[in-house]
C-alpha positions in Angstrom: 26.5 8.8 27.2 25.0 7.7 23.9 23.4 4.5 25.8 21.8 6.9 28.3 20.1 8.9 25.1 18.7 5.8 23.7 17.1 4.6 26.8 15.4 7.9 27.1 14.2 8.1 22.9 10.7 6.1 22.7 10.1 4.0 19.7 8.7 6.8 17.8 6.8 6.1 14.6 4.7 8.3 12.3 1.2 6.8 11.2 0.0 6.8 7.6 -3.6 8.2 8.1 -6.6 7.3 6.1 -10.3 7.7 6.1 -13.1 7.5 3.2 -12.6 9.3 0.2 -9.4 10.8 1.6 -5.6 10.4 0.8 -3.0 10.1 4.0 0.1 11.8 3.9 3.1 11.8 6.1 6.1 14.7 5.8 8.9 13.5 7.5 11.5 16.2 8.3 15.1 15.2 9.4 16.2 18.2 11.5 16.0 18.1 15.5 12.8 19.2 17.3 15.1 21.8 19.2 18.1 22.8 18.7 19.8 22.8 21.7 19.3 19.2 22.7 20.8 17.3 19.8 23.3 19.1 17.2 24.2 16.2 14.7 23.8 16.7 11.4 23.7 13.4 9.5 21.5 11.6 6.9 18.9 9.4 8.1 16.9 6.4 7.0 13.5 6.5 5.6 11.6 3.1 6.7 8.2 1.7 6.5 7.0 -0.4 9.3 4.3 -3.0 9.6 2.4 -6.2 10.9 1.5 -8.8 9.4 0.7 -12.8 9.6 1.6 -12.6 13.3 5.5 -10.5 12.2 6.4 -7.4 12.1 7.9 -6.6 8.4 10.0 -3.7 7.4 11.3 -2.1 4.1 13.8 0.6 3.9 12.3 3.4 1.5 14.9 6.2 1.0 17.8 8.1 2.7 17.1 11.7 3.9 19.9 13.9 4.2 20.0 16.5 6.9 17.6 19.5 6.8 15.4 18.0 4.2 12.1 16.8 4.3 10.0 14.2 2.4 6.6 13.8 1.8 4.9 9.7 1.2 1.2 9.1 0.2 -0.6 5.8 0.4 -0.1 5.8 -3.2 3.8 5.5 -2.8 3.0 2.3 -0.9 1.2 0.3 -2.9 2.2 -3.4 -3.3 4.5 -2.8 -0.7 2.3 -2.9 2.7 -1.1 -4.8 2.7 -3.8 -2.5 2.3 -5.5 -3.0 5.8 -2.1 -2.9 7.6 -1.3 0.2 9.8 1.5 2.3 7.8 4.2 3.0 10.2 6.7 5.2 8.8 10.1 6.2 10.6 13.4 7.7 10.6 16.4 6.1 12.0 20.0 6.0 12.4 19.9 2.0 11.8 18.5 -0.2 9.2 15.6 -2.7 10.4 15.5 -6.2 9.9 12.7 -7.4 7.3 10.8 -9.3 9.2 11.2 -9.6 13.6 8.7 -10.8 16.7 8.8 -7.7 18.2 7.9 -3.9 17.2 11.8 -2.5 16.2 13.0 0.5 17.9 13.8 3.5 15.6 17.4 4.9 16.7 17.0 8.7 17.0 18.9 11.4 19.6 16.6 11.6 22.6 14.4 14.9 23.2 12.8 16.0 26.2 10.3 17.9 25.0 9.1 18.3 21.8 9.3 15.2 20.7 10.7 14.3 17.4 7.1 14.8 15.0 6.3 14.7 11.3 3.3 16.3 9.8 0.3 13.7 9.5 -2.4 14.9 7.2 -5.5 13.9 5.0 -6.3 15.0 1.7 -10.2 15.2 0.1 -10.3 16.5 -3.3 -8.6 20.1 -3.4 -8.7 20.7 0.6 -6.0 19.0 3.5 -5.4 18.9 6.8 -2.8 17.6 8.8 -1.2 17.9 12.7 2.4 17.6 13.8 2.4 14.2 15.7 3.9 11.2 16.8 2.8 7.5 17.6 4.6 5.4 20.1 3.5 2.0 21.3 0.2 1.9 24.0 0.4 -0.7 27.0 -2.2 -3.5 26.2 -3.9 -2.7 29.5 -4.2 1.0 28.9 -8.0 2.5 28.7 -9.7 5.3 27.0 -11.5 8.5 28.0 -11.8 11.0 25.6 -14.3 14.2 25.2 -15.7 15.2 21.8 -16.1 19.0 21.3 -14.9 19.1 17.9 -17.5 17.1 16.5 -19.5 19.5 13.7 -22.8 18.5 12.8 -24.6 20.5 9.9 -25.8 19.9 6.0 -23.1 18.2 4.1 -21.0 17.4 6.7 -19.2 14.4 7.9 -18.4 13.6 11.0 -15.2 10.5 11.9 -13.8 9.5 15.2 -10.2 7.8 14.1 -8.8 6.1 16.9 -5.3 5.1 16.3 -3.6 2.2 18.4 -0.2 1.1 18.0 1.2 -2.0 20.0 4.3 -3.9 20.7 2.9 -7.0 20.0 2.3 -7.5 15.9 -0.6 -9.6 16.4 -4.3 -8.0 16.5 -6.6 -7.9 19.2 -10.2 -6.4 19.5 -11.5 -4.3 22.2 -14.7 -2.1 22.3 -15.6 1.7 21.8 -18.7 3.1 23.8 -20.4 6.3 22.9 -22.5 8.6 25.4 -23.8 11.8 26.0 -21.5 13.1 29.2 -25.1 14.9 30.6 -27.5 11.9 30.5 -24.8 9.3 30.3 -27.1 7.4 27.5 -25.2 5.3 25.3 -25.2 6.0 21.7 -23.1 3.0 20.4 -21.1 0.4 21.1 -18.3 -0.5 18.2 -15.8 -3.1 17.9 -12.0 -1.3 17.7 -8.9 -3.5 17.2 -5.0 -2.9 18.0 -2.3 -1.7 15.7 -5.3 -0.1 13.4 -6.3 3.4 12.5 -10.0 2.5 13.8 -12.9 5.0 12.0 -16.0 5.7 13.7 -18.9 7.4 11.8 -20.2 9.6 14.2 -23.3 10.5 11.7 -24.1 6.8 12.1 -24.4 6.9 16.0 -26.9 10.0 16.0 -25.5 11.9 18.9 -27.1 14.6 19.9 -26.1 18.3 18.3 -24.9 21.0 20.9 -24.5 18.0 23.7 -21.0 17.2 25.2 -19.6 13.2 23.7 -18.2 10.8 25.6 -15.8 8.1 24.4 -14.5 5.5 26.2 -13.0 1.6 26.2 -11.6 -0.5 29.2 -10.1 -2.4 26.6 -7.7 -0.4 24.8 -6.7 3.2 24.4 -5.0 5.3 21.2 -4.9 8.7 19.9 -8.6 10.2 19.1 -8.4 12.3 16.1 -11.8 14.2 14.8 -12.3 14.5 11.5 -14.8 16.7 10.0 -15.4 17.2 5.7 -17.9 19.5 4.4 -18.0 17.4 0.9 -19.8 20.3 -0.5 -17.4 23.0 0.0 -14.3 21.0 0.5 -13.3 21.9 3.8 -11.9 19.8 6.2 -10.7 19.8 9.8 -8.9 17.1 12.3 -8.2 17.6 16.1 -6.7 15.8 18.6 -8.0 15.8 22.2 -5.1 15.2 25.0 -5.2 13.0 27.7 -6.9 13.9 31.3 -3.6 14.3 32.7 -3.4 17.2 30.6 -5.7 19.0 32.4 -3.8 19.8 35.4 -1.3 22.1 35.6 0.4 21.2 38.8 0.3 18.2 41.7 -0.3 14.5 40.7 -1.3 14.4 37.3 -1.8 10.9 37.0 -3.5 10.5 40.6 -6.0 13.0 38.4 -6.3 11.1 35.4 -6.9 7.6 37.3 -9.9 9.5 39.5 -11.2 11.2 36.0 -11.5 8.0 34.1 -12.9 6.4 37.6 -16.1 8.6 37.2 -16.8 6.9 33.7 -15.2 3.5 33.8 -16.0 2.5 37.1 
């Protein structure tokens, strides 16, 4: 029974986000996402993992009692994780090796819905924004299609797309992300992105047209798209993420619909 549970449990990580002039944080919670699938009440290990020099590296940070929460900020990991690395926090019932060729797999009781999640946030001065999320490794052959209705143009507002990718392979690879207007198909930018990273795309620099629906796509890579807006004059900020095209369908073969939608844009 325990083996079946572990087989259903994905490699669930909680990434530490970062953006220009912002401080990232993750709040881990050691209690299950629902009260019917897992009734264990045990202490779990808080670990950090990152890729460097073709290896995965991990370090034990703390032990978290059942029912407790712990917030970890970027400043807490200075000197532990290289500055440019994707920081992956996790809860696990088993300690990781310090170095490995394969991405470690945190051991948590499996849940069907919702998944184990943490609060993933950013702070800018007195303002902060966050969402409940998690990150699992993406297939190397996956592609990305996302629409950007959450961009907020205006005086003093900075807009970014944070594309978060995690792969099982510790070696970083590159891809391209294109930005275009959904109505005219005019391409406004083609930027380089990489795996195992929080890719920061300055949307203001791309000069996307206002009151138009932008489309972002990549044939080489996918990730979680986060739309971040920062009002530097009044210290306000927001962060929103879009869902995969398959989530637009309620009934039927959702993945067939996703394939069809992507074919319309990716060719």
